[in-house]
Backbone as CSV, one residue per row, in Angstrom:
resi,resn,N_x,N_y,N_z,CA_x,CA_y,CA_z,C_x,C_y,C_z
1,MET,61.503,29.279,-14.125,61.971,29.277,-15.504,61.173,30.310,-16.295
2,LYS,61.861,31.042,-17.112,61.227,32.043,-17.958,60.941,31.420,-19.325
3,LEU,59.789,31.752,-19.892,59.461,31.260,-21.231,60.345,31.955,-22.259
4,GLY,60.802,31.202,-23.218,61.590,31.776,-24.300,60.695,32.297,-25.405
5,LYS,61.309,32.631,-26.509,60.546,33.087,-27.666,59.806,31.916,-28.285
6,ARG,58.850,32.241,-29.114,58.090,31.199,-29.827,58.954,30.589,-30.926
7,ASP,58.614,29.355,-31.309,59.307,28.727,-32.428,58.755,29.320,-33.733
8,PRO,59.314,28.995,-34.886,58.855,29.584,-36.151,57.372,29.348,-36.465
9,GLN,56.773,28.299,-35.901,55.356,28.032,-36.134,54.456,28.745,-35.125
10,GLY,55.043,29.475,-34.176,54.266,30.237,-33.211,53.964,29.522,-31.908
11,TYR,54.658,28.435,-31.610,54.431,27.673,-30.389,55.522,27.947,-29.364
12,PHE,55.139,27.913,-28.072,56.112,27.868,-26.995,56.486,26.408,-26.835
13,VAL,57.777,26.105,-26.714,58.244,24.726,-26.604,58.754,24.502,-25.183
14,ILE,58.245,23.462,-24.540,58.617,23.120,-23.171,59.143,21.694,-23.179
15,LEU,60.301,21.483,-22.561,60.887,20.155,-22.448,60.598,19.612,-21.057
16,ALA,60.121,18.368,-21.001,59.726,17.787,-19.719,60.055,16.303,-19.676
17,ASP,59.974,15.754,-18.478,60.102,14.324,-18.264,58.876,13.651,-18.890
18,PRO,59.027,12.479,-19.503,57.872,11.811,-20.132,56.701,11.553,-19.181
19,ARG,56.969,11.440,-17.875,55.889,11.229,-16.903,54.952,12.423,-16.817
20,ALA,55.377,13.581,-17.324,54.566,14.800,-17.270,53.319,14.695,-18.144
21,LYS,53.330,13.798,-19.116,52.200,13.659,-20.040,50.896,13.369,-19.295
22,GLU,50.991,12.664,-18.178,49.809,12.303,-17.390,49.183,13.514,-16.714
23,THR,49.948,14.585,-16.500,49.446,15.745,-15.752,49.016,16.903,-16.656
24,LEU,49.199,16.770,-17.962,48.882,17.861,-18.883,47.390,17.927,-19.177
25,PRO,46.887,19.144,-19.437,45.470,19.268,-19.813,45.203,18.690,-21.200
26,GLU,43.950,18.406,-21.482,43.540,17.876,-22.792,43.877,18.883,-23.895
27,GLY,44.229,18.374,-25.057,44.434,19.222,-26.220,45.810,19.840,-26.359
28,VAL,46.734,19.534,-25.454,48.080,20.068,-25.546,48.886,19.171,-26.481
29,GLU,49.564,19.772,-27.445,50.341,19.019,-28.420,51.639,18.529,-27.783
30,THR,51.900,17.216,-27.879,53.120,16.641,-27.319,53.783,15.720,-28.327
31,MET,55.091,15.572,-28.180,55.866,14.613,-28.964,56.788,13.888,-27.996
32,ASP,56.700,12.576,-27.953,57.534,11.780,-27.062,58.812,11.410,-27.791
33,GLU,59.935,11.922,-27.310,61.234,11.669,-27.936,62.134,10.882,-26.999
34,GLY,61.692,9.699,-26.588,62.492,8.852,-25.710,62.473,9.356,-24.281
35,ASP,63.587,9.941,-23.828,63.681,10.393,-22.446,63.238,11.837,-22.253
36,VAL,62.703,12.472,-23.300,62.219,13.851,-23.217,60.840,13.956,-23.859
37,LEU,59.933,14.641,-23.178,58.619,14.942,-23.725,58.650,16.386,-24.201
38,ILE,58.322,16.611,-25.462,58.289,17.953,-26.025,56.840,18.415,-26.030
39,ILE,56.587,19.528,-25.340,55.245,20.081,-25.231,55.210,21.368,-26.040
40,ARG,54.210,21.513,-26.915,54.073,22.711,-27.753,52.718,23.337,-27.476
41,VAL,52.740,24.646,-27.115,51.539,25.358,-26.724,51.536,26.733,-27.384
42,LYS,50.405,27.152,-27.924,50.294,28.483,-28.536,50.059,29.573,-27.491
43,SER,49.320,29.274,-26.449,48.931,30.262,-25.446,50.053,30.508,-24.433
44,ARG,50.443,31.782,-24.253,51.474,32.129,-23.268,50.997,31.805,-21.851
45,SER,49.739,32.106,-21.536,49.247,31.859,-20.177,49.204,30.361,-19.866
46,LEU,48.779,29.550,-20.825,48.757,28.103,-20.611,50.174,27.561,-20.478
47,ALA,51.091,28.046,-21.300,52.484,27.616,-21.218,53.076,27.953,-19.850
48,THR,52.773,29.145,-19.340,53.267,29.553,-18.021,52.706,28.648,-16.934
49,LYS,51.415,28.326,-16.999,50.798,27.434,-16.013,51.437,26.052,-16.048
50,ILE,51.685,25.539,-17.251,52.297,24.219,-17.395,53.710,24.224,-16.805
51,VAL,54.487,25.256,-17.117,55.859,25.336,-16.613,55.872,25.384,-15.091
52,ARG,55.014,26.205,-14.504,54.961,26.303,-13.045,54.593,24.972,-12.410
53,LYS,53.610,24.288,-12.985,53.179,22.997,-12.444,54.293,21.959,-12.543
54,LEU,54.958,21.910,-13.704,56.035,20.938,-13.894,57.229,21.239,-13.001
55,GLU,57.508,22.520,-12.749,58.593,22.880,-11.838,58.290,22.373,-10.427
56,ARG,57.046,22.576,-9.974,56.648,22.117,-8.633,56.794,20.606,-8.500
57,GLU,56.467,19.883,-9.576,56.487,18.420,-9.538,57.864,17.844,-9.890
58,GLY,58.811,18.699,-10.252,60.155,18.227,-10.576,60.237,17.510,-11.914
59,LEU,59.336,17.818,-12.841,59.282,17.125,-14.124,59.781,17.977,-15.286
60,LEU,60.231,19.184,-15.006,60.706,20.087,-16.064,62.141,19.762,-16.416
61,ARG,62.460,19.775,-17.694,63.826,19.538,-18.173,64.423,20.847,-18.655
62,GLY,65.723,20.997,-18.512,66.406,22.175,-19.010,66.538,22.126,-20.512
63,ALA,66.723,23.279,-21.112,66.844,23.360,-22.575,68.216,22.928,-23.044
């Protein structure tokens, strides 16, 4: 998956399965919206690492 553009506040937004919250590093901003976990990250490199990890674990959701 390729990272999209940043949101208006400057964050990369990643949609994931709620179980992904257990595998995220400390300090990552998340919002639990029922069956989707919204992950917001300022760093492109951290966002890329998170996306790759979630893809491997099958926890990434499509946009």
